[in-house]
C-alpha positions in Angstrom: 4.9 9.5 11.0 2.9 7.4 13.1 0.2 4.9 11.1 -2.7 3.3 12.9 -5.4 0.8 11.2 -8.1 1.6 13.9 -10.6 -0.9 11.6 -12.6 -1.4 8.4 -12.5 1.9 5.9 -10.3 4.2 7.6 -6.4 4.5 8.2 -5.2 7.4 11.0 -1.8 9.0 9.6 0.1 11.7 12.1 -3.7 11.8 13.5 -5.1 12.8 10.5 -7.8 10.0 9.2 -8.2 8.9 5.7 -11.4 6.9 4.6 -9.9 5.5 1.5 -6.7 3.6 0.5 -3.3 5.8 0.5 0.1 5.2 -0.4 2.7 6.3 1.7 6.2 7.5 0.0 9.7 6.7 1.6 9.9 10.6 2.0 6.3 10.4 4.2 4.5 11.8 1.4 0.8 10.9 1.3 -1.7 10.2 -1.6 -5.0 8.4 -2.5 -4.3 5.8 -4.0 -5.0 5.5 -8.2 -7.2 2.3 -7.9 -9.1 3.1 -11.0 -6.7 2.4 -13.0 -6.8 -1.5 -11.8 -10.4 -1.5 -11.7 -10.7 -0.4 -15.2 -8.4 -3.0 -16.4 -9.5 -6.1 -14.1 -13.2 -4.8 -13.0 -12.1 -4.6 -9.4 -9.7 -2.8 -7.6 -8.2 -5.7 -5.7 -5.8 -6.7 -8.1 -2.9 -4.5 -8.4 -2.0 -3.9 -11.9 1.3 -2.7 -13.1 0.0 0.5 -14.7 -1.6 1.4 -11.5 1.8 0.2 -9.7 4.3 2.4 -11.9 2.1 5.0 -10.9 3.7 4.9 -7.1 7.8 4.4 -8.1 8.7 7.5 -7.8 10.8 7.3 -4.9 14.0 4.8 -4.3 12.8 2.3 -1.8 13.9 -1.0 -0.2 10.4 -2.4 0.8 7.2 -2.5 -0.4 4.2 -2.8 2.1 0.7 -3.8 1.2 -1.8 -4.0 3.1 -4.8 -6.1 1.5 -7.3 -4.7 3.5 -9.6 -6.2 6.6 -9.8 -9.8 4.5 -7.1 -9.6 2.7 -8.4 -8.8 -0.7 -5.8 -7.1 -2.5 -2.9 -8.8 -4.2 -0.1 -7.7 -6.6 -0.2 -9.4 -10.3 2.3 -11.1 -11.0 3.4 -8.6 -13.8 3.5 -6.2 -10.9 5.9 -8.3 -9.0 8.0 -8.0 -12.2 8.3 -4.6 -11.3 9.6 -4.7 -7.7 12.1 -7.4 -8.5 14.7 -7.5 -5.9 13.1 -5.2 -3.2 11.9 -6.8 -0.7 7.6 -7.3 -0.6 5.6 -7.3 2.4 1.8 -8.2 1.7 -0.3 -8.6 4.8 -3.9 -8.0 5.9 -3.6 -3.8 6.4 -3.8 -4.5 9.9 -0.8 -6.4 10.4 0.9 -4.4 7.1 0.6 -1.0 9.5 2.3 -2.6 12.3 5.1 -4.0 10.1 5.6 -0.7 8.6 5.6 0.9 11.7 8.4 -1.5 12.6 10.2 -1.2 9.4 9.9 3.1 9.0 12.6 4.9 9.9 15.4 1.3 9.3 14.8 0.9 5.5 12.9 3.0 3.0 9.7 2.0 2.5 6.8 2.5 0.1 3.4 1.3 1.3 0.2 1.2 -0.5 -3.0 0.5 2.5 -6.4 -1.1 1.2 -8.5 0.3 4.2 -12.0 -1.5 3.2 -12.3 -5.3 2.0 
């Protein structure tokens, strides 16, 4: 699996361009981020709420990589961190998070959430 972040507003996964936030599961499955869950509760999708994060805890993983966006606006709420206690958590601006994801993929089971805009 090859992931690239060519810039603000898009991410490329195995040659396919996505212009919205995505989740990549350890199995390689890609789906749209369900950011409306966090937005409904907090008025913004820049806070990763536990209710939203639970939606992605479908597969066993060792590392959670969160691409926080071009400017780093997305963050895990403290309650969300509690859901992944005991797991390695990497939060970086999306460009750096993609690089880290690519380094880890194949070595560890990685769950990734990428915010592609701000």
